[in-house]
N, C-alpha and C positions, 0 to 999 in steps of 0.2 A: 503494499498500500504504500503511495506518494504521503510523504509527512507534510505535515504544514503548508496546506493549499487554506487560499483564500475565499469561500466561498459566499456569493450571495444569496440570501434565502429568501424570497420575494414571497409575500406569505407567512412570512416567520411569525409574524404573534399570535397565530391563528394554534387548532387543536396540532396538526400533524406537523406542523412548520417548528412551535416552539419544541415539540420534541426532539426532532432532529438536528437544531441546533441546540440541542444539548448532548445527543449523538456523537456530533461534529467536534463539539471541542473537547469530551472525554476523548477521542482519539486524534486531540493533536493537530489539528485543523481551527481554521478565525475564521467563525460567521460572522457574518452580515448582516441585519437583519431590513430588506426594505417592504414596508407594508403600513396602507394609507388609515389601518385602523377600523375599516368599518364595520370589520368581521372579527377584529383580532384585539390581546389584550397587551395594554403597556408592562404589566406588571408581569405576563409568560416571555418576555426578554431580556433573559436574565446569561447569556453567552453571548459576549458580542454586543456591538455601537445599532441604536435603531436608525434608521432613517427614514421620514415620512416619506411618502410619496404614492403617487397614483402608480402601477404598475402600465396604464396604456399612455405613457407618456414618456416614450424615446429618448428626450432630452434627461430627466431626471435620472431614468435609468444609467444613462450612458455618463452621467456627471458623476453616479455615486458608483460606478465600476473603475471609472478612473480614477478617482477621490480616496476609494479602498486599495487600490491595484488587486482587483479582481482578477482572480483566475479560472474560477468554473461558477456555474449558475446549479440552484438549485430551482426551480419555479414551483411553489404551490398557489402563488398568486389565483385567485378564480371565486367564482359564484357555485353554491356544492347544491340545494336543496331539489328536486328532482320534483317537487310538484310546482314549487315557483316556475321553474323554466316554462312548462306546459302553459303560463298564464303568464309570462312575462319574458319570451324568448328573445328579444331582441338585445335587455341587458345581459342575455347570457353569451352572446353571442360577442357582443359589446368585450365584455370582461373578459372570459374564458378565449378566445381568437385574438381578438385587437390586444389583448393584454402581453398572448404569446408574439405576435408580428412586431410588437412595441420593443420587447426584453430581444428577440431575436436579431433586428437592426442594431441595438445599441450594442450586444454581442458584438457583431461584427464590425461596428465602427470600432470597437477598442481592443480587436484582434483575439477575444476570448474566446473558447474553443469546445471545453466542455459541459454540456447540459442534461440534466437531470430533471424531466417530467415528472410531475403529479399528474398520472393517468385514472382511470376507472375503469370496471368490470363491467358499466352503464354501454360500452363500447359496442360489448355484444347484446346489446340487445334483450329480448326473449330467446334463448337457444331451443331450433327446432329440434328437440332431440326427443328421445321416444325415455333413458333411462333417465339416473339421479346420476352419472358417472361425473367427477370435475370437467372443468373447462379446460383446452391448451391454447394458448395463444394463437395454432392456428386454424381454427374456429372463424367463422365469418362474420367478418362485424357489421352488424347489420341495429344500429342505435335507435332507441323505440320512444326517446324524446328528445327537447332539447339539450338537453345536459349534455345526455350522451354523444349524442350529435356535434353539439361545440366541442366536447373535447377531442373525440374521432379526429375531427377537420384542425385541431391543433397538432395532434399526431402527422397528420400526411405534411403542415407546412413546414413540422420540425426537420421529418425526412427527408422533405424538397430540398430544404436550405440543409442541409450533410450533403447530398451528391450535387450541390452546386456549389458549396461554399469550404467544403472540408469540418464539416461541423461532426464532431462525435460526439451521440445522446442516444439515450436510454428512455425510456419511456416505461413506468413501474403502472401497472394494473392492479389497483388495490381490489378487494372484495370488500368486507366487512369491515373498516377501522373500528376499534373499540380498547376501552380498559385507561387505564391512565399512568403516570409516572410512575414508578413503585416506592419511590423515596417520597412522592405526595408534595414534591414543586410543582407541576402543574397538572395540569387535566384539562377534561371537558369543557369550557362556559360556553355553547352556542344560547343564542339568544335569538330567534326559537330555536325551540330545541326536537329534533325530529326522530334522532336515533335509537334504537328498542330499547338496546340496554339503561341507556339513563333516565331514559322516562317509564320505564318498567321501576328502576329504584326511585326514582321521586311519586309514585304511587304506591310503592309499599313503604316506604317513609312517609309517606299521607301529608308528603312537598307537592303532589300533583293532581289530575283526575285518573280516576278508573280509566287501567292501559285497554284500550281496541286492540286486539286481536285482527288484523283482515286478513278473513276469508279462514273457513277449517274444513274447505272440502277440495283441495289441492290432493293431486297422486303424490299423494306423501304418507310414512306410515300413522303419523297422529291427525293427517292432514293437512296441517297448518307448512308456511313457507319455510324452505331449508334455506340457509346460508352461512355462508366460511367467515367468521369469525377472526379476526388477524390483529394481535396485542401491536398497540401503536407505538412502543417500544422496538417491536421488530419491525416496525413500519420503517420505524427512524434509521435503524441499523441499516438493511436495504440500500438506503439512499446516502449512506456513511458509503457502502462495497458499491455500487453502483458508479459512482465518482474515477473507478478505477477498472472500469469494465472495458473489454475489447467489444464494441459495437458491430464489428467485424465489415467485409470490404465498402458496405453503403453509407455504413458511418449511421444506423441509426437500429437501435433492436427493441420491441415492447418485450414485460414478461410481466405475467402473471404474480402477483402477491397477496399469497393465502398460508390458511394450512394444510389444507389437501382432504382436509374431513368439514360438514358440516352440522349445525344442529338446528334444528326446529326450534320457533316461537316458542313453542311451548316447551320444549326444553331451556331456552333461556330462559321463560318465565321460573321455571324452578328451579334455576342455578339460582337466580339473584333473589325467589322467597329463604333460599339456605345461608346465602351472603349477609343479607340486613337480618338474615333472623323472624323476620313477619311475612306471609303470604302477599304474592302479591295482589289485588285486587283487580279485576279484566274484564271484561266482555267481548265477545265474539263478534264483530262487523261484516262487511262483507267488503266481497274482495276491492283491491284498488287494478285500477284498469291497466294494466301491462308488467305486473310481479307475477315474474314467474315461479313455479314451483319450487326451482333449486338451483343454486348458483353456488359450487363450488370448485375452490381453484386447484388445475394442474400445477403445480410451483416447478415443476421440472426445471423447466430453462433459469432463475433463479439459480436455484440449487446448484445446478451445472457451471452457469458462467458467473456468477455470485459469493459463489461457495455459500450459500446461505442458507438454514433451515431457521424454523421460527423455537422459539427458547419457548413461547408460552405456548400451549396446545393445549392446555386441562381447563374448561371451561368456565369450573368454580374459579381457579386462583383468576383467571384474568377478570370476573365481576368480581370478584373482593377489590382487586384495587380501582375501577373504577367506583363500586361503592366506600373506600376509604375515603378517593377524593371528596363523594357527593359528598359523605358526612364533615366532612373539612377541607371545604375551598379555600386556598389564599384568593382567589379574583372571580369576578362575574357576581357585578351589582346581587343582579335575581342570585344568585347562588347563599352568597354569602347572609342575604338577608333571610331566605328560608330555613338556612344551616343553623343561623340566632334561633330561629322560632321551634327547632326541635333537641337547642341542647341542654 
């Protein structure tokens, strides 16, 4: 591994970005966070300086690259809410694609040629498969919402830049990011929250409404959706490793990040109940449009090319880190206020 990289982390004040900044620092690199703080938190920037700016502004990105003598970029900046993308598609194309175009322009101007891109399993859409087998990167990419569309378009733009300008780029397609820093320094503090595990924890602690389980008529053992839950610390470590990955002759490669094992919604609900010590109140609602029955990663490419394997594979242990953070969050106004109520 190349030591002492100076890495620009766009969106580094957010959930996965802040965990990656910590992992970079622990690995001997120097992270510099670039974030507009629209969804991130100043308190999450604890490893390296914070530069406040809009990723869609190539002049601001270029100035940051030059001032901090950046040699590599990890791009997290973007919008992530799938439901919101259906009603505000223009915003997702503007930020998720326009932001990447801006970063690429600034990198080219500064001669920075190493990029790791935060992508998503949403690029696969609703896989046309009859089994519950893990999904390889060779699966056709057929996104079914503007969020997935924008991420796939960004991947294609990056791949084109690799062919045209010698960029060396890796796109990491996450499955379901979850958990929190095991040391409790940072964690998930979205507003509003849309992820299953924190919503289930809040329901169990009485900090939010009863959980809605979207559909119990899927062709799975208990009728609920199956997903691959990957701990945020494992995601962060993969980004650090990807800085040294060989993307091959094309200069671009996409890799799945997941554990290779799926858990159903009801299995997650049970795990949260055990971690919190209280049952999770829930009601079964209708299916959400476009929800696949099963999304589980086949992470063989990341194992082979990054030497990466997830350290967190026990669902109960993953949930326990999220529950510990939710009971004692260090930032996030809504979380802090609610935590005081149950203290």
